[in-house]
KELOMAR-875039 format. One record per atom (N, C-alpha, C): residue number from 1; x, y, z; atom name. Coordinates in pm, 1 decimal. Atoms other than C-alpha are relative to their C-alpha. Example, Ala and Ser with C-alpha at 12.3 -4.5 7.8 and 13.67 -1.06 7.14 Angstrom:
% KELOMAR-875039
+-----+----------+----------+----------+------+
!   n !       c1 !       c2 !       c3 ! atom !
+-----+----------+----------+----------+------+
!   1 !     89.0 !   -119.0 !      0.0 !    N !
!   1 !   1230.0 !   -450.0 !    780.0 !   CA !
!   1 !     90.0 !    120.0 !      0.0 !    C !
!   2 !    -82.0 !   -119.0 !     -6.0 !    N !
!   2 !   1367.0 !   -106.0 !    714.0 !   CA !
!   2 !    -77.0 !    109.0 !     73.0 !    C !
+-----+----------+----------+----------+------+
% end
This chain:
% KELOMAR-875039
+-----+----------+----------+----------+------+
!   n !       c1 !       c2 !       c3 ! atom !
+-----+----------+----------+----------+------+
!   1 !    143.4 !    -18.9 !     -8.6 !    N !
!   1 !  11478.5 !  10470.5 !  12295.9 !   CA !
!   1 !    -68.8 !   -117.3 !    -71.2 !    C !
!   2 !     72.1 !    112.8 !     59.0 !    N !
!   2 !  11235.1 !  10186.6 !  12225.9 !   CA !
!   2 !   -131.7 !     47.2 !    -58.9 !    C !
!   3 !    128.1 !    -31.7 !     63.2 !    N !
!   3 !  10918.2 !  10180.9 !  12019.4 !   CA !
!   3 !   -113.8 !    -48.4 !     90.3 !    C !
!   4 !    114.3 !     35.0 !    -83.5 !    N !
!   4 !  10582.6 !  10171.9 !  12196.7 !   CA !
!   4 !    -65.9 !   -128.0 !    -51.6 !    C !
!   5 !     62.2 !    127.8 !     37.2 !    N !
!   5 !  10398.6 !   9836.3 !  12198.1 !   CA !
!   5 !   -107.4 !     14.5 !   -106.2 !    C !
!   6 !    111.3 !    -16.4 !     93.2 !    N !
!   6 !  10100.6 !   9972.6 !  12006.5 !   CA !
!   6 !     47.2 !     34.9 !   -140.9 !    C !
!   7 !    -50.4 !    -39.3 !    131.1 !    N !
!   7 !  10323.1 !  10088.5 !  11718.5 !   CA !
!   7 !     80.3 !   -109.5 !    -68.7 !    C !
!   8 !    -75.7 !    109.6 !     59.0 !    N !
!   8 !  10502.6 !   9759.0 !  11659.5 !   CA !
!   8 !    -84.7 !    -73.3 !   -103.0 !    C !
!   9 !     68.6 !     79.7 !    101.3 !    N !
!   9 !  10416.8 !   9551.8 !  11355.2 !   CA !
!   9 !     -1.7 !   -144.3 !     48.3 !    C !
!  10 !     14.2 !    137.6 !    -44.4 !    N !
!  10 !  10284.5 !   9213.9 !  11455.0 !   CA !
!  10 !     14.4 !    -94.0 !   -119.4 !    C !
!  11 !    -20.4 !     95.8 !    108.9 !    N !
!  11 !  10347.1 !   8899.2 !  11252.7 !   CA !
!  11 !   -128.5 !    -24.5 !    -77.9 !    C !
!  12 !    127.4 !     21.3 !     68.5 !    N !
!  12 !   9976.6 !   8869.5 !  11168.0 !   CA !
!  12 !    -51.6 !    124.1 !    -69.6 !    C !
!  13 !     44.2 !   -126.6 !     58.3 !    N !
!  13 !   9965.9 !   9220.2 !  11021.2 !   CA !
!  13 !     -0.5 !     -2.0 !   -152.4 !    C !
!  14 !     -2.7 !      8.2 !    145.9 !    N !
!  14 !   9990.8 !   9096.3 !  10661.2 !   CA !
!  14 !   -141.0 !    -22.8 !    -53.0 !    C !
!  15 !    138.9 !      9.1 !     44.5 !    N !
!  15 !   9627.0 !   9164.9 !  10577.8 !   CA !
!  15 !    -12.4 !     50.4 !   -142.7 !    C !
!  16 !     28.2 !    -51.2 !    132.9 !    N !
!  16 !   9476.0 !   9233.7 !  10240.6 !   CA !
!  16 !    -42.7 !    146.4 !     13.3 !    C !
!  17 !     34.8 !   -142.0 !     -6.1 !    N !
!  17 !   9463.7 !   9609.2 !  10187.0 !   CA !
!  17 !   -115.1 !     27.5 !    -95.7 !    C !
!  18 !    110.0 !    -34.0 !     89.1 !    N !
!  18 !   9157.9 !   9771.7 !  10033.6 !   CA !
!  18 !     37.6 !    113.4 !    -94.4 !    C !
!  19 !    -48.7 !   -102.8 !     91.6 !    N !
!  19 !   9364.0 !  10043.7 !   9860.7 !   CA !
!  19 !    132.5 !    -48.5 !    -55.7 !    C !
!  20 !   -121.2 !     48.4 !     64.3 !    N !
!  20 !   9628.6 !   9942.9 !   9608.5 !   CA !
!  20 !     82.7 !    117.0 !    -51.6 !    C !
!  21 !    -87.9 !    -98.6 !     62.1 !    N !
!  21 !   9928.3 !  10136.7 !   9483.3 !   CA !
!  21 !    -18.1 !     -7.7 !   -150.0 !    C !
!  22 !     22.9 !     -8.0 !    144.5 !    N !
!  22 !   9930.5 !  10241.9 !   9119.6 !   CA !
!  22 !     62.6 !   -117.8 !    -73.5 !    C !
!  23 !    -64.4 !    110.7 !     71.2 !    N !
!  23 !  10179.5 !   9974.7 !   9009.3 !   CA !
!  23 !    -70.8 !   -132.9 !     24.9 !    C !
!  24 !     76.9 !    121.3 !    -28.4 !    N !
!  24 !   9974.1 !   9703.7 !   9182.2 !   CA !
!  24 !   -127.9 !     -2.7 !    -82.8 !    C !
!  25 !    121.6 !     -7.0 !     81.3 !    N !
!  25 !   9659.3 !   9823.7 !   9005.0 !   CA !
!  25 !     31.3 !    -25.7 !   -147.0 !    C !
!  26 !    -38.3 !     22.8 !    139.8 !    N !
!  26 !   9841.2 !   9828.9 !   8669.7 !   CA !
!  26 !     25.5 !   -147.5 !    -26.1 !    C !
!  27 !    -27.0 !    143.0 !     17.2 !    N !
!  27 !   9957.3 !   9469.9 !   8720.5 !   CA !
!  27 !   -130.4 !    -78.9 !     -9.5 !    C !
!  28 !    129.4 !     68.8 !      4.3 !    N !
!  28 !   9599.9 !   9355.8 !   8790.0 !   CA !
!  28 !    -71.9 !     29.8 !   -131.1 !    C !
!  29 !     67.2 !    -37.2 !    124.2 !    N !
!  29 !   9462.4 !   9549.2 !   8492.0 !   CA !
!  29 !     66.3 !    -64.8 !   -120.9 !    C !
!  30 !    -69.5 !     65.3 !    110.8 !    N !
!  30 !   9730.8 !   9409.2 !   8258.5 !   CA !
!  30 !    -32.8 !   -148.1 !     -4.1 !    C !
!  31 !     32.1 !    142.7 !     -6.2 !    N !
!  31 !   9658.8 !   9055.6 !   8378.4 !   CA !
!  31 !   -140.3 !    -26.4 !    -54.8 !    C !
!  32 !    137.5 !     14.8 !     47.6 !    N !
!  32 !   9287.2 !   9106.9 !   8303.7 !   CA !
!  32 !    -18.6 !     48.6 !   -142.8 !    C !
!  33 !      9.6 !    -50.1 !    137.3 !    N !
!  33 !   9361.5 !   9269.7 !   7966.2 !   CA !
!  33 !    -78.5 !    128.6 !    -10.6 !    C !
!  34 !     77.9 !   -123.8 !      0.7 !    N !
!  34 !   9196.3 !   9600.1 !   8062.1 !   CA !
!  34 !     86.9 !    124.2 !    -14.2 !    C !
!  35 !    -90.3 !   -114.4 !     13.3 !    N !
!  35 !   9505.9 !   9822.0 !   8018.0 !   CA !
!  35 !    112.9 !    -37.5 !    -93.6 !    C !
!  36 !   -109.4 !     24.2 !     94.0 !    N !
!  36 !   9756.2 !   9847.9 !   7734.6 !   CA !
!  36 !    114.7 !     95.9 !     28.5 !    C !
!  37 !   -119.7 !    -82.7 !    -17.2 !    N !
!  37 !  10109.2 !   9985.1 !   7740.8 !   CA !
!  37 !    -15.6 !    128.0 !    -81.8 !    C !
!  38 !      7.2 !   -128.0 !     69.5 !    N !
!  38 !  10121.4 !  10352.6 !   7650.3 !   CA !
!  38 !   -119.7 !     84.9 !     38.6 !    C !
!  39 !    114.6 !    -77.1 !    -47.8 !    N !
!  39 !   9789.1 !  10455.5 !   7804.1 !   CA !
!  39 !     41.5 !     84.6 !    119.1 !    C !
!  40 !    -27.1 !    -84.9 !   -115.3 !    N !
!  40 !   9777.9 !  10724.5 !   8069.3 !   CA !
!  40 !    -21.6 !    -78.9 !    129.0 !    C !
!  41 !     11.9 !     68.4 !   -128.3 !    N !
!  41 !   9829.7 !  10601.8 !   8425.9 !   CA !
!  41 !    -91.3 !     75.9 !     95.4 !    C !
!  42 !     93.3 !    -77.6 !    -81.8 !    N !
!  42 !   9591.2 !  10866.4 !   8558.7 !   CA !
!  42 !   -142.4 !    -40.0 !    -34.6 !    C !
!  43 !    139.5 !     35.1 !     22.3 !    N !
!  43 !   9221.7 !  10790.5 !   8600.5 !   CA !
!  43 !    -20.1 !   -147.3 !    -29.4 !    C !
!  44 !     12.9 !    144.2 !     21.9 !    N !
!  44 !   9263.1 !  10413.9 !   8617.6 !   CA !
!  44 !   -134.2 !    -49.7 !     51.5 !    C !
!  45 !    124.5 !     57.0 !    -52.7 !    N !
!  45 !   8948.6 !  10203.9 !   8658.7 !   CA !
!  45 !     25.4 !    -71.1 !    132.3 !    C !
!  46 !    -10.6 !     66.1 !   -129.3 !    N !
!  46 !   8878.5 !  10048.2 !   8995.8 !   CA !
!  46 !     26.8 !   -149.1 !    -20.1 !    C !
!  47 !    -29.0 !    143.4 !      4.4 !    N !
!  47 !   9000.7 !   9696.6 !   9068.5 !   CA !
!  47 !    -44.2 !    -64.4 !    130.1 !    C !
!  48 !     37.1 !     75.8 !   -119.2 !    N !
!  48 !   8878.7 !   9431.8 !   9309.3 !   CA !
!  48 !    127.4 !    -48.6 !     67.2 !    C !
!  49 !   -119.7 !     40.0 !    -72.5 !    N !
!  49 !   9127.8 !   9345.5 !   9580.9 !   CA !
!  49 !     -7.1 !   -143.4 !     50.5 !    C !
!  50 !     13.0 !    136.4 !    -51.0 !    N !
!  50 !   8993.0 !   9009.0 !   9691.1 !   CA !
!  50 !    -33.1 !      1.6 !    147.3 !    C !
!  51 !     40.6 !      8.6 !   -140.3 !    N !
!  51 !   8858.5 !   8897.2 !  10025.0 !   CA !
!  51 !     90.5 !    -95.8 !     74.1 !    C !
!  52 !    -79.6 !     87.9 !    -84.2 !    N !
!  52 !   9053.8 !   8742.3 !  10308.1 !   CA !
!  52 !    -94.8 !    -76.3 !     90.4 !    C !
!  53 !     84.8 !     83.1 !    -83.8 !    N !
!  53 !   8889.5 !   8451.1 !  10484.3 !   CA !
!  53 !     68.3 !    -17.0 !    135.2 !    C !
!  54 !    -54.2 !     17.7 !   -134.8 !    N !
!  54 !   8933.3 !   8425.5 !  10859.2 !   CA !
!  54 !     20.2 !   -148.6 !     26.9 !    C !
!  55 !    -25.5 !    138.4 !    -40.0 !    N !
!  55 !   9090.0 !   8110.1 !  10993.1 !   CA !
!  55 !    -66.5 !    -25.2 !    134.2 !    C !
!  56 !     63.9 !     33.9 !   -126.9 !    N !
!  56 !   8910.2 !   7931.1 !  11271.1 !   CA !
!  56 !    100.1 !    -56.3 !     96.9 !    C !
+-----+----------+----------+----------+------+
% end
């Protein structure tokens, strides 16, 4: 059985996501100095994900 064309992952599908996983958010917060080791991982502050510029 093959996968339908619409469900395949294309090579250009590596877009910037607007929702990060908890470990990704922790890495950004640690880099910015807004989170210390030992704090609760629940209720983390929001982080900016960055914008992707379209190529012409």
